[in-house]
C-alpha positions as CSV (number, residue, x, y, z in Angstrom):
1,M,51.1,106.1,91.0
2,S,47.2,107.2,90.7
3,N,46.3,110.6,89.1
4,E,44.0,111.2,91.9
5,Q,46.0,111.4,94.9
6,R,44.2,112.1,97.9
7,L,46.9,112.4,100.4
8,Q,49.5,114.2,98.1
9,G,52.3,115.7,100.2
10,K,51.2,114.3,103.5
11,V,53.2,112.0,105.9
12,A,51.8,109.1,107.5
13,V,53.4,107.1,110.4
14,I,51.8,103.6,110.8
15,T,52.6,101.2,113.6
16,G,52.6,97.5,112.8
17,G,52.8,98.2,108.8
18,G,54.6,95.1,107.9
19,S,51.7,92.9,107.7
20,G,48.0,92.6,107.9
21,I,45.7,95.8,108.1
22,G,49.0,97.9,108.5
23,K,50.2,96.7,105.2
24,G,47.2,97.0,103.3
25,T,47.2,100.6,104.7
26,A,50.5,101.6,103.9
27,L,50.2,100.3,100.2
28,K,46.7,102.2,100.2
29,L,48.2,105.6,101.7
30,A,51.2,105.3,99.6
31,K,49.4,104.8,96.3
32,H,47.2,108.2,97.0
33,G,50.4,110.1,97.8
34,A,51.6,110.0,101.3
35,A,54.9,109.5,102.4
36,I,54.9,106.3,104.8
37,C,56.8,105.9,107.9
38,M,56.4,102.3,109.3
39,L,57.2,101.7,113.0
40,D,57.3,98.0,113.5
41,R,58.7,95.5,115.6
42,T,59.7,93.1,112.5
43,P,61.5,95.5,110.2
44,E,62.1,92.5,107.8
45,N,58.7,92.2,107.1
46,A,58.0,96.2,106.9
47,N,61.0,96.5,104.5
48,K,59.5,94.2,102.0
49,V,56.4,96.6,102.2
50,K,58.8,99.5,101.9
51,K,60.3,97.9,98.6
52,Q,56.5,97.4,97.3
53,I,55.9,101.3,97.8
54,E,58.9,102.2,96.2
55,A,58.5,99.9,93.4
56,M,55.4,102.0,92.6
57,G,57.2,105.3,92.8
58,G,56.5,106.2,96.4
59,R,58.4,107.0,99.5
60,A,58.6,104.9,102.6
61,E,61.0,104.6,105.5
62,V,61.2,101.5,108.3
63,F,62.4,102.2,112.0
64,E,62.5,99.2,114.3
65,T,60.0,99.9,117.2
66,D,58.4,98.0,120.0
67,V,55.2,100.2,120.7
68,A,55.2,99.3,124.4
69,V,58.6,100.8,124.9
70,P,58.5,104.5,125.3
71,E,61.9,105.1,124.5
72,M,61.4,103.4,121.2
73,I,58.3,105.0,120.0
74,E,59.5,108.3,121.0
75,K,62.5,107.8,118.8
76,G,60.5,106.4,116.3
77,M,58.3,109.6,115.8
78,Q,61.3,112.0,116.0
79,Q,63.0,110.0,113.3
80,A,59.8,110.1,111.2
81,A,59.6,113.9,111.6
82,E,63.3,114.3,110.7
83,K,63.0,112.2,107.7
84,F,60.0,113.7,106.2
85,G,60.0,117.1,107.7
86,K,56.5,116.5,109.6
87,I,53.7,114.3,110.4
88,D,50.3,114.5,109.2
89,I,48.8,111.2,109.8
90,V,49.1,108.7,112.6
91,F,47.6,105.1,112.2
92,A,47.9,103.3,115.6
93,N,47.5,99.9,114.5
94,A,50.2,97.6,116.1
95,G,48.5,95.0,118.2
96,I,48.4,91.3,119.1
97,N,45.5,88.8,119.7
98,G,47.2,87.5,123.0
99,K,46.2,84.7,125.2
100,W,42.7,83.5,125.1
101,A,41.7,81.4,128.3
102,A,39.3,81.1,131.1
103,L,39.7,84.1,133.4
104,E,41.0,81.9,136.2
105,E,43.7,80.5,133.9
106,L,44.7,83.7,132.2
107,G,48.4,84.7,133.5
108,V,48.9,88.0,135.0
109,D,52.0,88.2,132.5
110,D,49.2,87.3,129.7
111,W,47.1,90.2,130.7
112,D,49.9,92.3,131.1
113,Q,51.3,91.7,127.8
114,T,47.9,92.3,125.9
115,L,47.4,95.4,127.6
116,S,50.9,96.5,127.2
117,I,51.1,96.3,123.4
118,N,47.4,97.1,122.7
119,L,46.5,99.5,125.0
120,R,49.6,101.2,126.4
121,G,51.1,101.0,122.8
122,T,48.1,103.1,121.6
123,F,48.4,105.6,124.6
124,L,52.5,105.9,123.7
125,T,51.6,106.1,120.0
126,L,49.6,109.1,120.4
127,K,51.5,110.6,123.5
128,Y,54.6,111.0,121.4
129,A,52.7,111.7,117.9
130,V,50.5,114.7,119.2
131,P,53.5,117.3,119.6
132,Y,54.3,116.7,115.8
133,L,50.7,117.3,114.9
134,K,50.2,120.2,116.9
135,K,53.4,122.0,115.4
136,N,51.9,121.0,111.9
137,G,48.8,122.7,112.9
138,G,46.4,119.5,113.0
139,G,46.2,115.9,111.5
140,S,44.6,112.7,111.7
141,V,44.9,109.9,114.1
142,I,43.5,106.6,113.4
143,I,43.3,103.6,115.9
144,T,42.6,100.1,115.1
145,S,40.4,98.8,117.6
146,S,38.0,95.6,117.1
147,V,34.5,94.5,117.1
148,N,35.7,92.5,120.3
149,G,34.7,94.6,123.3
150,N,32.7,97.1,121.6
151,R,29.9,95.0,120.0
152,I,31.0,91.2,120.4
153,F,31.1,89.7,123.8
154,S,30.6,86.0,123.0
155,N,34.1,85.3,122.4
156,T,34.8,83.5,125.4
157,G,38.5,83.9,127.0
158,A,39.1,87.1,125.0
159,T,39.1,88.8,128.2
160,A,42.2,90.7,128.0
161,Y,42.0,91.3,123.9
162,S,38.5,92.8,124.7
163,A,39.5,94.9,127.6
164,S,42.2,96.6,125.2
165,K,40.2,97.1,122.5
166,A,37.3,98.8,124.5
167,G,40.1,100.8,126.2
168,Q,41.2,101.9,122.8
169,V,37.5,103.3,122.0
170,A,37.6,105.1,125.2
171,I,41.2,106.8,124.6
172,M,39.8,107.8,121.1
173,K,36.9,109.6,122.5
174,M,38.7,111.1,125.2
175,T,41.6,112.6,123.1
176,A,39.1,113.6,120.3
177,L,37.9,116.1,122.6
178,E,41.2,117.1,124.1
179,L,42.7,117.4,120.7
180,G,39.9,119.1,118.6
181,P,40.7,122.6,119.4
182,S,44.3,121.9,118.2
183,H,42.7,120.6,114.7
184,I,43.5,117.1,115.3
185,R,40.8,114.3,114.4
186,V,41.1,111.0,116.4
187,N,38.7,108.0,115.2
188,A,38.9,104.3,115.4
189,I,38.4,101.7,113.0
190,C,36.6,98.2,114.4
191,P,37.1,95.6,112.0
192,G,35.5,92.1,112.3
193,A,36.6,89.0,110.3
194,I,39.7,90.2,108.2
195,E,41.8,88.2,106.3
196,T,45.1,88.4,108.1
197,N,47.5,86.1,109.7
198,I,46.9,87.7,113.3
199,D,45.0,84.4,114.1
200,E,47.9,82.3,113.7
201,N,49.8,84.5,116.7
202,T,46.5,83.7,119.2
203,D,47.5,81.7,122.1
204,I,44.4,79.6,122.7
205,S,44.0,77.6,126.0
206,P,43.5,74.0,125.5
207,T,40.6,74.1,128.0
208,L,38.8,77.1,126.4
209,D,36.2,74.8,125.1
210,D,35.4,74.0,128.8
211,V,33.7,77.3,129.8
212,K,32.6,78.4,126.2
213,L,29.0,78.9,126.0
214,E,26.6,77.0,123.5
215,V,26.2,80.0,121.0
216,Q,24.6,79.4,117.7
217,F,24.9,81.7,114.9
218,P,22.6,81.8,111.6
219,E,23.9,80.7,108.1
220,G,25.1,83.6,106.5
221,S,26.9,85.2,109.5
222,Q,28.6,87.3,106.8
223,P,25.5,89.3,105.5
224,L,27.0,91.7,103.4
225,E,29.4,89.7,101.4
226,G,29.4,86.3,102.6
227,H,32.9,86.2,103.5
228,S,35.9,88.0,105.6
229,G,37.0,91.6,104.7
230,S,40.3,91.9,103.5
231,I,43.1,94.3,104.5
232,E,42.4,96.5,101.2
233,Q,39.1,97.4,102.4
234,C,40.5,98.5,105.9
235,G,43.0,100.5,104.1
236,D,40.2,102.2,102.2
237,L,38.5,103.1,105.6
238,V,41.9,104.5,106.9
239,L,42.4,106.5,103.8
240,F,38.8,108.2,104.0
241,L,39.4,108.9,107.8
242,A,43.3,110.3,107.1
243,S,42.0,112.4,103.9
244,D,40.2,115.6,104.1
245,E,37.0,113.8,102.8
246,S,36.3,113.2,106.9
247,S,37.2,116.8,107.8
248,H,34.4,116.7,110.2
249,I,34.5,113.5,111.7
250,S,36.1,113.0,115.0
251,G,35.6,110.9,118.1
252,T,33.7,108.0,116.0
253,E,34.2,104.3,115.8
254,I,33.4,103.0,112.6
255,Y,32.7,99.0,112.2
256,I,34.1,97.3,109.1
257,D,32.7,93.9,109.5
258,G,29.8,93.5,106.6
259,A,27.5,93.8,109.4
260,E,28.5,90.2,111.1
261,S,28.8,91.7,114.7
262,L,25.0,92.5,114.7
263,I,24.2,89.1,114.6
264,R,27.1,87.8,116.9
265,G,26.9,90.5,119.5
């Protein structure tokens, strides 16, 4: 464990902690002293992360949770608070890319699934976490949004996904004001291209190319580093927003994309 533990004694609840940005963040926060509770609908993946955390001397727990199901997320928060005694940090990270298709081909069920997991899931996560944060005298909430729906609108077919991600930023800003007097900070990270496996789960319509606009981007569309970001870099950003180092930051979306969205927007 690091000698410079910025979250010593803190308890963090992470949705979707079994892979991708959630995994990178769970490991990063644990390295800095936080006890980690992962609410994940794939507990087999989250338990692998739990073992990694325990191997480096940290504490972690996993509770199977579908963030779109109110009863499960409510129970998950209760279990986290009972296991570790409190909740200081909430990382509302679970989400899907869902179906990407032309508007007239996008099924109502496809729309509902994306919005249910990404947007409704964020609402439910905050709704059931807030009582514990208030009881604790405050805390930090971080939401995983995206450059899509906030800076980038050229990804044709990502209508449901972009709507959910824009909605998350609106939720973040509304709740930052509402919860400020309770000393609860709410912020969002907006990743661009990050090396995760989420793209493997994107359902892309075979006819999407028929409606895509011809958009040409200049070479070097990753201006800062020349390649996609990493889950560890996202973890660094969440660590900052979870820690006291960001004590006067709330209601803010932070883009983590190496400035790519400034070209692609």
